C-alpha positions as CSV (number, residue, x, y, z in Angstrom):
1,M,-137.5,-137.4,158.9
2,S,-138.2,-134.8,161.6
3,S,-139.8,-135.9,164.8
4,T,-142.5,-133.3,164.4
5,T,-143.6,-134.8,161.1
6,A,-143.6,-138.3,162.5
7,R,-145.6,-137.3,165.5
8,E,-148.7,-136.6,163.3
9,S,-149.7,-140.1,164.3
10,A,-148.6,-140.1,167.9
11,G,-151.0,-141.9,170.1
12,G,-153.0,-143.2,167.3
13,T,-151.7,-146.7,166.9
14,G,-151.5,-148.3,170.3
15,G,-149.5,-151.1,169.2
16,G,-149.9,-152.8,172.0
17,C,-151.3,-155.2,171.7
18,R,-153.8,-157.0,173.8
19,T,-155.3,-160.2,172.1
20,A,-158.3,-162.1,172.9
21,G,-158.2,-165.7,173.9
22,S,-160.6,-167.6,176.2
23,R,-162.4,-170.8,176.6
24,T,-164.3,-172.9,179.1
25,A,-162.3,-175.4,181.1
26,G,-164.0,-178.6,182.0
27,S,-167.7,-178.8,182.8
28,R,-169.0,-175.8,184.7
29,T,-171.9,-173.6,184.3
30,A,-171.3,-170.7,182.0
31,G,-171.0,-167.5,184.1
32,S,-171.1,-169.2,187.4
33,G,-167.4,-169.2,187.7
34,T,-167.3,-172.6,189.4
35,A,-164.3,-174.7,189.3
36,G,-164.5,-178.1,191.0
37,S,-166.9,-177.8,193.8
38,G,-166.4,-174.1,194.7
39,T,-166.9,-170.8,192.9
40,A,-163.9,-169.2,191.3
41,G,-164.2,-166.1,193.3
42,S,-165.0,-167.6,196.7
43,G,-161.6,-169.2,197.4
44,T,-163.3,-172.6,198.0
45,A,-162.5,-174.2,194.6
46,E,-160.8,-177.5,194.6
47,S,-158.1,-176.1,192.4
48,P,-155.7,-173.6,194.1
49,P,-156.4,-169.9,193.3
50,P,-154.5,-168.3,190.5
51,G,-152.2,-166.5,192.9
52,S,-151.2,-169.5,195.0
53,R,-147.5,-170.4,195.1
54,T,-146.0,-173.8,194.3
55,P,-143.2,-175.2,196.3
56,G,-140.8,-173.9,193.7
57,G,-142.0,-170.4,194.3
58,R,-143.8,-169.9,191.0
59,T,-147.4,-169.1,190.8
60,D,-149.7,-171.7,189.2
61,A,-150.7,-169.4,186.4
62,G,-147.2,-168.7,185.5
63,A,-145.9,-172.2,186.0
64,L,-148.6,-173.7,184.0
65,A,-148.8,-171.2,181.2
66,A,-148.4,-173.8,178.5
67,G,-148.2,-172.7,174.9
68,A,-151.6,-173.2,173.4
69,R,-151.2,-173.4,169.7
70,T,-154.8,-173.9,168.8
71,P,-158.0,-172.9,170.5
72,G,-158.5,-176.5,171.6
73,D,-155.2,-176.5,173.4
74,L,-156.5,-174.0,175.9
75,T,-159.1,-176.3,177.4
76,S,-157.9,-177.8,180.6
77,G,-157.9,-181.3,181.9
78,A,-156.2,-184.4,180.6
79,R,-158.1,-186.4,178.0
80,T,-158.6,-190.1,177.8
81,P,-160.8,-192.0,175.3
82,G,-163.4,-192.4,178.0
83,D,-163.6,-188.6,178.4
84,R,-164.8,-188.1,174.8
85,T,-168.5,-188.0,175.7
86,P,-170.9,-186.0,173.6
87,G,-171.4,-183.5,176.4
88,R,-167.7,-182.9,176.8
89,R,-167.2,-182.5,173.0
90,A,-170.0,-180.0,172.9
91,R,-168.4,-178.0,175.7
92,E,-165.0,-178.1,174.0
93,L,-166.6,-176.9,170.7
94,R,-168.3,-174.0,172.6
95,T,-165.0,-173.2,174.3
96,R,-163.2,-173.0,170.9
97,G,-165.9,-170.9,169.5
98,G,-165.9,-168.5,172.4
99,F,-162.1,-168.2,172.3
100,A,-162.2,-167.5,168.5
101,L,-164.9,-164.9,168.9
102,L,-163.1,-163.0,171.8
103,A,-159.8,-163.2,169.9
104,A,-161.3,-161.7,166.8
105,V,-162.9,-158.9,168.9
106,Q,-159.7,-158.1,170.8
107,M,-157.6,-158.1,167.7
108,T,-160.1,-155.8,166.0
109,L,-159.9,-153.2,168.9
110,I,-156.2,-152.9,168.3
111,F,-156.6,-153.1,164.5
112,T,-158.8,-150.1,164.8
113,L,-156.2,-148.3,166.9
114,A,-153.5,-148.8,164.2
115,S,-155.7,-148.6,161.1
116,L,-155.1,-144.9,160.4
117,A,-151.3,-145.0,160.6
118,V,-150.6,-145.7,157.0
119,P,-153.4,-143.7,155.3
120,L,-153.1,-140.7,157.6
121,P,-151.2,-138.6,155.1
122,R,-154.0,-139.2,152.5
123,I,-156.7,-138.2,155.0
124,G,-154.8,-135.0,155.8
125,T,-154.6,-134.1,152.1
126,E,-158.3,-134.9,151.5
127,F,-159.5,-132.8,154.4
128,R,-156.7,-130.2,154.3
129,L,-155.7,-130.8,157.9
130,D,-152.8,-129.1,159.6
131,R,-150.4,-131.0,161.9
132,A,-152.4,-130.4,165.1
133,Q,-155.6,-131.7,163.5
134,L,-153.8,-134.8,162.3
135,I,-152.4,-135.4,165.7
136,L,-155.8,-135.2,167.4
137,L,-157.5,-137.3,164.7
138,S,-154.8,-140.0,165.2
139,A,-155.0,-139.9,169.0
140,A,-158.8,-139.5,169.4
141,Y,-159.5,-143.3,169.6
142,G,-156.7,-144.0,172.0
143,L,-157.7,-141.0,174.2
144,T,-161.2,-142.1,175.0
145,F,-160.2,-145.8,175.0
146,A,-157.6,-145.3,177.7
147,G,-159.6,-142.7,179.6
148,L,-162.6,-144.9,180.1
149,L,-161.0,-148.3,180.6
150,L,-161.1,-148.3,184.4
151,F,-164.8,-147.4,184.4
152,G,-165.4,-150.1,181.8
153,G,-163.7,-152.6,184.1
154,R,-166.0,-151.6,187.0
155,L,-169.1,-152.0,184.7
156,A,-168.0,-155.5,183.7
157,D,-167.5,-156.5,187.3
158,R,-170.8,-154.9,188.4
159,F,-173.1,-156.0,185.6
160,G,-171.4,-159.0,184.2
161,G,-168.9,-159.5,181.3
162,R,-171.2,-160.5,178.5
163,R,-173.7,-157.8,179.2
164,T,-171.1,-155.1,179.2
165,L,-169.4,-156.6,176.1
166,T,-172.7,-156.4,174.2
167,A,-173.2,-152.8,175.1
168,G,-169.7,-151.9,174.1
169,L,-170.0,-153.7,170.8
170,L,-173.2,-151.7,170.0
171,V,-171.4,-148.4,170.6
172,F,-168.2,-149.5,168.8
173,G,-170.0,-150.9,165.8
174,A,-172.3,-147.9,165.4
175,A,-169.4,-145.4,165.6
176,S,-167.4,-147.6,163.1
177,A,-170.3,-147.6,160.7
178,L,-170.6,-143.8,160.8
179,A,-166.9,-143.1,160.3
180,P,-166.7,-143.8,156.6
181,L,-169.8,-141.8,155.9
182,T,-168.4,-138.6,157.5
183,P,-168.1,-135.6,155.1
184,G,-165.4,-133.8,157.0
185,Y,-162.9,-133.6,159.8
186,E,-165.2,-132.8,162.7
187,A,-167.6,-135.7,162.1
188,L,-164.7,-138.2,161.6
189,L,-163.1,-137.0,164.8
190,G,-166.4,-137.6,166.6
191,A,-166.7,-141.1,165.2
192,R,-163.2,-141.9,166.4
193,F,-164.0,-140.7,169.9
194,G,-167.1,-142.9,169.8
195,Q,-165.1,-145.9,168.7
196,G,-162.9,-145.4,171.7
197,V,-165.8,-145.2,174.1
198,G,-167.2,-148.6,172.8
199,A,-163.7,-150.2,172.9
200,A,-163.3,-149.1,176.5
201,L,-166.3,-151.2,177.4
202,V,-165.5,-154.1,175.2
203,A,-161.8,-154.7,176.3
204,P,-162.2,-155.3,180.0
205,A,-165.5,-157.1,179.5
206,A,-163.8,-159.5,177.2
207,M,-161.3,-160.3,179.9
208,A,-164.0,-160.8,182.4
209,V,-165.6,-163.4,180.1
210,L,-162.2,-164.9,179.7
211,R,-161.9,-165.4,183.4
212,S,-165.3,-167.1,183.5
213,L,-164.2,-169.5,180.7
214,F,-161.0,-170.4,182.6
215,P,-161.6,-170.6,186.3
216,E,-158.8,-173.1,186.8
217,P,-155.3,-171.7,187.3
218,A,-153.7,-173.9,184.7
219,A,-156.2,-173.1,181.9
220,Y,-156.3,-169.4,182.8
221,G,-152.5,-169.2,182.7
222,R,-152.4,-170.7,179.2
223,A,-155.2,-168.5,178.1
224,M,-153.4,-165.3,179.3
225,A,-150.1,-166.4,177.6
226,T,-152.1,-166.5,174.3
227,W,-154.1,-163.4,175.1
228,G,-151.0,-161.3,175.6
229,G,-149.8,-161.9,172.1
230,L,-153.0,-161.2,170.2
231,S,-152.9,-157.5,170.7
232,V,-149.5,-157.2,168.9
233,L,-151.0,-159.2,166.1
234,G,-154.0,-156.9,165.9
235,A,-151.8,-153.9,165.6
236,T,-149.7,-155.5,162.9
237,A,-152.8,-156.5,161.0
238,G,-154.0,-152.9,161.2
239,N,-150.9,-151.5,159.7
240,L,-150.7,-154.1,157.0
241,L,-154.3,-154.2,155.9
242,S,-155.0,-150.5,156.2
243,G,-152.3,-149.8,153.6
244,V,-153.6,-152.5,151.3
245,I,-157.2,-151.3,151.6
246,A,-156.3,-147.6,151.2
247,A,-154.3,-148.4,148.1
248,A,-156.9,-150.7,146.5
249,A,-160.0,-148.5,147.4
250,S,-160.0,-145.8,150.0
251,W,-159.0,-145.2,153.6
252,R,-162.8,-145.3,154.4
253,G,-162.8,-149.0,153.6
254,T,-160.6,-149.7,156.7
255,F,-163.7,-149.1,158.8
256,A,-165.4,-152.1,157.2
257,V,-163.4,-154.5,159.4
258,P,-164.6,-153.2,162.8
259,V,-168.2,-153.0,161.5
260,A,-168.1,-156.6,160.3
261,V,-166.5,-158.0,163.5
262,A,-168.9,-156.1,165.7
263,V,-172.0,-157.4,163.9
264,A,-170.7,-160.9,163.9
265,A,-169.8,-160.8,167.6
266,L,-173.3,-159.4,168.5
267,L,-174.9,-162.3,166.6
268,L,-172.6,-165.1,167.9
269,A,-172.0,-164.0,171.5
270,P,-175.3,-165.5,172.9
271,R,-174.4,-168.8,171.3
272,V,-170.8,-169.3,172.3
273,L,-170.1,-167.0,175.3
274,P,-171.4,-167.6,178.9
275,G,-174.1,-165.2,180.2
276,T,-171.7,-164.1,183.0
277,A,-173.4,-162.9,186.1
278,P,-171.6,-160.2,188.2
279,R,-168.6,-161.7,190.0
280,G,-168.9,-162.3,193.7
281,G,-172.6,-163.0,193.8
282,P,-175.1,-160.6,195.4
283,A,-172.3,-158.6,197.0
284,A,-170.8,-157.7,193.6
285,A,-174.2,-156.8,192.2
286,G,-174.6,-154.3,194.9
287,R,-171.3,-152.6,194.4
288,S,-171.2,-148.9,193.7
289,L,-170.0,-147.6,190.3
290,D,-167.8,-145.0,192.0
291,L,-168.9,-142.3,189.6
292,P,-166.8,-139.5,191.2
293,G,-163.7,-141.7,190.7
294,A,-164.7,-142.6,187.2
295,L,-165.3,-139.0,186.1
296,L,-162.0,-137.9,187.7
297,A,-160.0,-140.8,186.2
298,T,-161.5,-140.4,182.7
299,A,-161.1,-136.6,182.5
300,G,-157.6,-136.7,184.1
301,I,-156.2,-139.4,181.8
302,T,-157.7,-137.9,178.7
303,L,-156.6,-134.3,179.3
304,A,-153.1,-135.3,180.5
305,S,-152.7,-137.5,177.4
306,L,-154.0,-134.8,175.1
307,G,-151.5,-132.3,176.5
308,L,-148.6,-134.7,175.9
309,V,-149.7,-135.6,172.4
310,L,-150.0,-131.9,171.4
311,T,-146.3,-131.3,172.2
312,D,-145.6,-132.2,168.6
313,A,-147.5,-129.2,167.2
314,H,-146.9,-126.7,170.1
315,A,-144.1,-125.8,172.5
316,W,-144.1,-127.3,176.0
317,G,-144.7,-123.9,177.5
318,S,-147.6,-123.0,175.2
319,A,-151.3,-122.9,176.4
320,P,-152.5,-125.8,174.2
321,V,-150.0,-128.1,175.9
322,L,-149.9,-126.7,179.5
323,V,-153.7,-126.2,180.0
324,P,-154.8,-129.8,179.4
325,L,-151.7,-131.3,180.8
326,L,-151.8,-129.4,184.1
327,A,-155.6,-129.8,184.4
328,G,-155.2,-133.6,183.8
329,L,-152.6,-133.9,186.5
330,V,-154.7,-132.0,189.0
331,L,-157.7,-134.2,188.2
332,L,-155.5,-137.4,188.6
333,A,-154.3,-136.1,192.0
334,A,-157.9,-135.6,193.0
335,F,-158.7,-139.1,191.8
336,G,-156.0,-140.5,194.1
337,A,-157.3,-138.6,197.0
338,V,-160.9,-139.6,196.4
339,E,-160.0,-143.3,196.0
340,R,-158.3,-143.4,199.4
341,R,-161.5,-142.3,201.1
342,T,-163.9,-144.4,199.0
343,A,-165.1,-147.7,200.6
344,D,-165.2,-149.4,197.2
345,P,-162.7,-147.6,195.0
346,L,-162.5,-147.8,191.2
347,L,-158.8,-148.7,191.4
348,P,-158.0,-150.2,194.8
349,P,-154.6,-149.0,196.0
350,D,-153.4,-152.5,196.8
351,F,-154.0,-153.6,193.3
352,L,-150.8,-151.9,192.0
353,R,-148.6,-152.6,195.0
354,D,-147.6,-156.0,193.8
355,R,-144.2,-155.7,192.3
356,R,-144.8,-158.4,189.8
357,R,-147.9,-156.8,188.5
358,G,-146.3,-153.4,188.4
359,L,-143.4,-154.7,186.3
360,G,-145.8,-156.6,184.0
361,L,-147.8,-153.4,183.4
362,A,-144.7,-151.4,182.7
363,A,-143.6,-154.1,180.2
364,I,-146.9,-154.0,178.4
365,G,-147.0,-150.2,178.2
366,L,-143.4,-150.0,177.0
367,T,-143.7,-152.8,174.5
368,A,-146.8,-151.1,173.1
369,T,-144.8,-147.9,172.9
370,G,-142.0,-149.5,170.9
371,M,-144.3,-151.3,168.5
372,A,-146.4,-148.3,167.8
373,G,-143.4,-146.0,167.5
374,V,-141.9,-148.2,164.8
375,F,-145.1,-148.5,162.9
376,I,-145.8,-144.8,162.9
377,L,-142.3,-143.5,162.2
378,L,-141.3,-146.0,159.6
379,S,-144.7,-145.8,157.8
380,L,-144.2,-142.1,157.4
381,S,-140.5,-142.5,156.5
382,F,-141.3,-145.0,153.8
383,Q,-143.8,-142.7,152.2
384,Q,-142.1,-139.3,152.7
385,Q,-138.4,-140.1,152.5
386,R,-138.2,-143.3,150.3
387,G,-141.2,-142.3,148.2
388,W,-143.0,-145.6,148.6
389,D,-146.8,-145.8,148.1
390,E,-149.1,-147.2,150.8
391,L,-149.1,-150.7,149.5
392,R,-145.3,-151.0,149.4
393,A,-145.1,-149.4,152.8
394,S,-147.4,-152.0,154.3
395,A,-145.6,-154.8,152.5
396,A,-142.4,-153.8,154.3
397,F,-143.9,-155.1,157.5
398,V,-144.8,-158.6,156.2
399,P,-141.6,-160.2,157.7
400,F,-142.4,-158.4,160.9
401,A,-145.8,-160.1,161.0
402,A,-144.3,-163.5,160.2
403,V,-141.8,-163.4,163.0
404,L,-144.5,-162.1,165.3
405,L,-146.7,-165.2,164.7
406,A,-143.7,-167.6,165.2
407,S,-142.6,-165.9,168.4
408,G,-146.1,-165.8,169.8
409,R,-146.4,-169.6,169.3
410,L,-143.2,-170.1,171.4
411,A,-144.2,-167.8,174.2
412,G,-146.4,-170.3,176.2
413,P,-143.9,-173.2,176.4
414,L,-141.1,-170.7,177.3
415,I,-143.3,-169.2,180.1
416,R,-144.0,-172.7,181.4
417,R,-140.3,-173.7,181.5
418,Y,-138.6,-170.5,182.6
419,G,-141.3,-168.4,184.2
420,P,-143.0,-165.2,183.1
421,G,-140.4,-162.9,184.6
422,R,-137.5,-164.3,182.7
423,V,-139.4,-164.5,179.4
424,T,-140.5,-160.9,179.8
425,A,-136.9,-159.8,180.4
426,T,-135.7,-161.8,177.4
427,G,-138.4,-160.4,175.2
428,L,-137.6,-156.8,176.3
429,G,-133.9,-157.3,175.7
430,T,-134.4,-158.8,172.2
431,A,-136.8,-156.0,171.3
432,A,-134.3,-153.4,172.6
433,A,-131.7,-154.8,170.1
434,G,-134.2,-154.4,167.3
435,L,-135.0,-150.8,168.2
436,G,-131.3,-150.0,168.4
437,L,-130.7,-151.3,164.9
438,L,-133.7,-149.4,163.5
439,A,-132.5,-146.2,165.3
440,A,-129.0,-146.6,163.7
441,T,-130.0,-147.3,160.1
442,G,-133.7,-147.4,159.7
443,F,-134.2,-143.7,158.7
444,D,-131.4,-143.4,156.2
445,A,-133.1,-143.6,152.8
446,S,-129.8,-144.5,151.1
447,V,-129.4,-147.7,153.1
448,P,-131.1,-150.7,151.4
449,Y,-134.1,-152.3,153.1
450,A,-132.4,-155.8,153.3
451,Y,-129.8,-154.8,155.8
452,G,-130.8,-151.3,156.9
453,L,-134.3,-152.2,158.1
454,L,-134.9,-156.0,157.9
455,P,-132.7,-157.1,160.9
456,G,-134.4,-154.7,163.2
457,L,-137.9,-155.6,161.9
458,L,-137.2,-159.2,162.7
459,L,-135.7,-158.7,166.2
460,L,-138.4,-156.3,167.4
461,P,-141.4,-158.6,166.9
462,A,-139.5,-161.6,168.1
463,G,-139.0,-159.9,171.5
464,G,-142.2,-158.0,171.5
465,A,-144.4,-161.1,171.3
466,L,-142.6,-162.8,174.1
467,S,-142.8,-159.6,176.3
468,F,-146.5,-159.1,175.7
469,S,-147.4,-162.7,176.4
470,A,-145.3,-163.1,179.5
471,A,-146.2,-159.7,180.9
472,A,-149.9,-160.5,180.6
473,V,-149.3,-163.5,182.9
474,L,-147.4,-161.4,185.3
475,T,-150.1,-158.8,185.4
476,T,-153.2,-161.1,185.8
477,E,-152.0,-164.0,188.0
478,G,-153.3,-163.9,191.5
479,V,-156.2,-161.6,190.5
480,P,-159.5,-162.8,192.2
481,A,-162.4,-163.6,189.9
482,H,-164.5,-160.6,191.1
483,R,-161.7,-158.3,189.9
484,A,-161.3,-159.7,186.4
485,G,-162.9,-156.6,184.8
486,L,-160.6,-154.4,186.8
487,A,-157.6,-156.4,185.7
488,G,-158.7,-156.1,182.1
489,G,-159.2,-152.3,182.5
490,V,-155.7,-151.8,184.0
491,L,-153.9,-154.0,181.5
492,N,-155.5,-152.3,178.6
493,T,-155.0,-148.9,180.1
494,A,-151.2,-149.6,180.2
495,M,-151.4,-150.8,176.6
496,E,-153.1,-147.6,175.4
497,L,-151.2,-145.1,177.5
498,G,-147.9,-146.4,176.2
499,P,-148.4,-145.4,172.6
500,T,-150.5,-142.3,173.5
501,V,-148.4,-140.8,176.3
502,V,-144.9,-142.4,176.5
503,F,-144.4,-142.3,172.7
504,A,-145.4,-138.6,172.6
505,A,-142.9,-137.9,175.4
506,L,-140.1,-139.8,173.6
507,L,-140.7,-137.8,170.4
508,T,-139.9,-134.5,172.2
509,L,-136.3,-135.7,172.7
510,G,-135.2,-135.0,169.2
511,G,-135.3,-136.8,165.8
512,D,-137.0,-140.1,165.1
513,A,-133.7,-142.0,165.5
514,V,-133.1,-140.5,168.9
515,S,-136.7,-141.4,170.0
516,L,-136.1,-145.1,169.1
517,A,-132.7,-145.1,170.7
518,A,-134.2,-143.8,173.9
519,A,-136.9,-146.4,173.8
520,A,-134.2,-149.1,173.4
521,A,-132.6,-147.8,176.5
522,L,-135.8,-148.0,178.5
523,F,-136.4,-151.5,177.2
524,T,-133.0,-152.6,178.4
525,A,-133.4,-151.0,181.9
526,L,-136.8,-152.7,182.4
527,A,-135.3,-156.0,181.3
528,V,-132.7,-155.8,184.0
529,L,-135.4,-155.1,186.6
530,T,-137.6,-158.0,185.5
531,I,-135.1,-160.8,184.9
532,R,-135.1,-161.9,188.6
533,V,-138.9,-162.1,188.9
534,K,-140.1,-165.6,189.2
C-alpha cells in the first residue's frame, strides 16, 4: 500500500495513549491536597515530596510505583483489621469510584481520537471526499486537542481540576452529540474540532484531580503507572469497537460512546470526585492565564501540525504545506520569546530541562506514534489490499488488545523493582522488534496473518504498554502539586503530537514499510538513551 493512501488517516488516531487512574489516599479533605499534616503543594507534608530521592537514588514515585491491578490497590496505606472503620471504607469506595470515572473519561478521549481510523474509507465514500479532506477530517480532533492542551493545563491549575473538567465535558459531550447528526463534511469537520477543544480541557484537568486524590508519593506513583497504560487501551478500544459499530450499524454510531461517557461523568463527578480548589491557595487563584502565550502556543502547534499532516496530499514545497508550517514555526518561536519575558509563563522553561522528564515525554510521543501508525496503516491495508471488511479488520487486533492488557498489569511491579527508566527502555526495545517485524512482512498480502502479522502484533503492545506506563512516571514524578495541570497538559501534548506530527513526517520517507522501519530505529535509539536513567 502506498504511503499516500495510508496517510489519509495521519494524525487522526493518537494512539497514545493516556489512561485515567486516580483515587484518594488515606483521609484527607477532597481538594485540599493535604497529606499528613501539610498541604501537598506546600512542601510541609509529612510524606516526602514526589521528587525527593531515596538513598538508592530513585525517586519515591518511581521506586514505589507498585502495580495496582484493581482500583482498590491504588489506595495508599497499610491496612489492618482495626483500620476497617466505616469512615475509611467510605473513603476507599469513593476513591475507587473516582478512579473508575477518571479512567473511563481518559480512555474515551483516546477512543475518540482513534474511532474514525477503521470507518474512514466509508466516510470518504459517503461524502465523496478527496485525500486532502480525509486527512483534515482525520486530524481535526488531534489538532485542536494538542494545540489547546497547555492552556487547558493552566485553566486547571488556575480554576481547579473538577471545575475545568466539568466545562470540558460539556463542550466534548455537545460536540460528540452533534457529530452524528451532521449532513455533510463541513459540519462533521466542525464537530471534530469541537471535540478536540473539549478534550483539551478534560485531559489536564483529570490529571489535576488525580494529583488531589493521591497527594502521597507512593500512591501517586502507583496511580501514574496505571494511568500511563490506559491511553493505549483507549486507542485499542477505539480501533476495535469502531469497526464493529460501523459494520453492525453506521460510522455515526461510534459517537454514541463519547456522548454516553460525557453524560455519565457530568452526573457522577460531584459525587465521587473532590471539588478541587486551585492548587497553591490564594496565590494560585491570582495567577494570570498568560493569554498571549496561550494564543501563540495554540496557533503555532495547530498550524505547524496541519502543515506536516498535509504533506500526504501536497508536495513539501507547495503553498498548502509551507504556509501553515512556516507560520506555525514563526508563532512557536514568538511563543518561546514571550515566555522568557513573562513573570508567570504558560510553560516555564525549567519544566522541560529535567533530563528524565524530557526522555519520558519523548518515549510517550514516540510510543503513541508507533501505535497510531500501526493502527492506521494496517487498518487500511487489511481493507484495501487483503479485501477484508471492517469487522474482520477490527478482529485482527484482538490479540493486540489481549497482550496490551496483560502487559499493562505487569508494568507497576516492574517499575517498582527496576525503576521507570529501565522499564521504559525495555518497553521501547520490545516495541521496536514488533515494528520491525511488521515492516518486514505486515504489508505483503500473500503472507498469512498467523506468521506475517501476529508476531509483530504481539510484541508491539507488550512493549508499548510498558513504555507508556513507565514514561508517565518519569514525566510526572517531582512535579509540585500546583503544576499538576501543567504536567497533564505537557504529557498529553506529547501524546497527541506524536501521531499528528511525527507520524506524518515518517510517512514522507517512502512506503508504509519504510515508515514503520524508521519508527523501529527511533524506538531503538531512544531505548539506548533511556536505559541508564534510574
